[in-house]
N, C-alpha and C positions, 0 to 999 in steps of 0.2 A: 543521589541516583536520579536519573531522568527516565521518563516513560515516553514512548512514541508509538504511533500507529502505523501499521503497514498493511497494505492490501495486496494479496497475490491475486492478480487479475485472471480472467477466464483462460487466456492463452497459457499462462504459467501452469494452471491445473491441467488443461487439455494436453499439453506437451509433456506431462509427467515430470515437471521441474520443481515441485513443491519441496521435496526432500533436499535437493541441491540448494535451493534458495534458503530454506530454514537452516541448513547446516552451516552456510556461510555466516549467518547472523550468530549462531551459537559459537562457532569457532572464534569469532571476534569478541566474545564475552557478553553477548546479549542474551538475556534470560527471557523466555516466553512466560509472561504473566497471565495472559488470557488468549484464547483462540476460539473462533467460531466460523462457521460457514454461513454465508449470506447470499440470498438471491436478490439482486438489486431490483428495486421497484422504480417506477418513474419518479415517485415522490422522493425516495432516498437519493436517486441520481441528481434530481433538481437541487436538493439541499447540498449534497457533496460537491457538485460541480456548478454551483450557482454563478461563479465568476466566469464560466465558459458558455452559459446560455446565451444564444444569439450569435455565437461564432459559427462560421460556415461548416465547421467539422463536428458540431455538437450532435447532430443526428447520427452520424457514424459512431461517435463515441458512445452514445446511448445504446445503439444496437449492439456494439461490441461488449459493453459492460453488462448487458442483459442477456448475452449469448450463452452464459453458463454461470455456475457459482463462483463466488469470490471468497477467499479465505482472509478474514480480518485477524490481525495479531496485535497484541500490545506487547512491546518489547521494553525491557528495562536494562539500563547500563549507564555507566558514567558517560555524560555527553551523548546520550542515546540518539537525539535528533541528528546531530552531525555525523556520528559514527555510522548510522544506518544509511544516510544519504551517500556517504563515501562508498559503502558496500554496494549500493545499487547502481551508482554511476549516473551520468547525465541522462536527461530525458531522451535525447536523441542518441540511439545506440551507436551511430557513427562517431559521435563526439565522446561517448563513454569510454573510459580507459579499459584496456585489457585487464582481466582479473576482476572486473565488476560484473554484477549480475547482468546488467543491460549490455555491457560491452561484449560479454561472452555469449549471451543467449538471445537477446531481443532481435526481432526481425525487422522492425520498422518503428518510426516515431510514434505511431498510433497503436502498435502492438508491442508494448515495452515491458510486459510481464508484471510490474509492481508499481505501487504508489507508496510513497512515504511522506509523512508529515514534514513540512518545511520549517516549522518553528514550534516552540513549546506551546504557544497559544493554539496553533492549528492542531497539535497533538491532543490537547485537552478537549477541543471541540470534536475531533474525529473519534476519540475514545468514547465520548458521551454519545455520539451518533451511532456507533456500531455496537456499543456495549451499554445500552441505556439503563438496564437494571443494576449493573455494577456501579455506574456513575451515581445512581440514586442511593445505593447502599453506602458509598463513600462519603456522601454528604450528611449522613446521620451521625 
């Protein structure tokens, strides 16, 4: 079994799509292991999006991600990273297939409802970032 991290972004919450998004994961066999609501801080954003700092769109991304709460999930399933990324679809909703979360519901490249870890290493780092007490408990 693998674990991966998913963030339901502020637009997903504001648009009332949390249940729909979560049900798609569950129907595909993903089990919710942990969930929490997070208000993103500048420090957390800088850590999570370190690879995007300095990009022309970073200020807009920061404003967007701080515009409301984010729901962080740890999902467990066989091949969880790949399965979740198939469920959510391509980052650009125009390129995301019909039947994917982004293909069906996202309104733009920058308002694309969800984030999902892109590798097992990223999943481990993101789980530790959003669930630090759990990560510490698992190391004992």
